[in-house]
Steps between C-alpha positions, in 0.01 A plus 500: 500500500640851539830617355769667711425834329133474596584423861750785519248740346240398758748540792618839376138615455418397856806680639419817303139488620629511859797738456350765268214606729746517790744708294220735392391538865856582612553747212172677579577521871842666473601796281796442272764759404652471155838634397500797260520386138380148580275358230224259592219351302151563636161372398222751561190359668293808415494747213702810591483835320700817550198724456130467560203609296151396614347226285292642221651849514623464142779749572859423417789701631699655217855377453744741664714732293863395498797712609855395425743497792838578341737486795571587863753690709566496873577850634775350719676346199794681347568241230286288267557202729361545848632261764268479794604374843172413671655520849677834455308712246237664716446805280394382154336835430286445190469295183364663183353319203520659156171451315339544162139568603212403271441762230130505596575674831384863493720612793782244544654667807166500685424142395845374601446637853248214543753225415534223758702181530224237516676167453843340507581184306127460429397516867302795634683710760321518838415864439568694177805728524438848357774698326621797708533728195454504125587698188361465148737205436610356837379385839704493820454268797666482839795261454398268783139485377627320188807314638295329770336287229811427294737208504849445369475470124192596298174612659195570284314816609147587384398868514149635452341846492177675410456764232294813567215348297498193728669257262768277648853484360775260592851385432741236619875511554769248581722655767844341516683529831812354650456493875827467687474238772 
């Protein structure tokens, strides 16, 4: 004789066997949009890597040199706190990031001209955004090219560049913004 728990387990298993394939079919048939900042748990069905080296090549990419991003300043800001009205501020001009480049760079100004924004909050941007200008200790981007990826609060930016000798260098920065709604 079966217990109530065993019967319930069998009924639930049967329901899940019918519902889960249908849910998977519906999810695969229609794209889903997620709200910014939403956290979901995923289980990968395949191994995913960010870079690719042919099997057996034996080569390993060297770890990038690290640059420290010390701060930022919007050209349109006249005070340390910059209030941004997304519906009214059409001319953001530029945003500059003050950097401490890696000491290994032979020509910091030339190397910093290669700096690009490559990911935001750990997600690659659709196309890397190149800095519009650079000095030996700063890079400047168009204001909108950075703001378009930011949200109210803290946004983690990942910047990467290439030294004259081909070595990569990178740095990350938490940009804090208060966007007026």
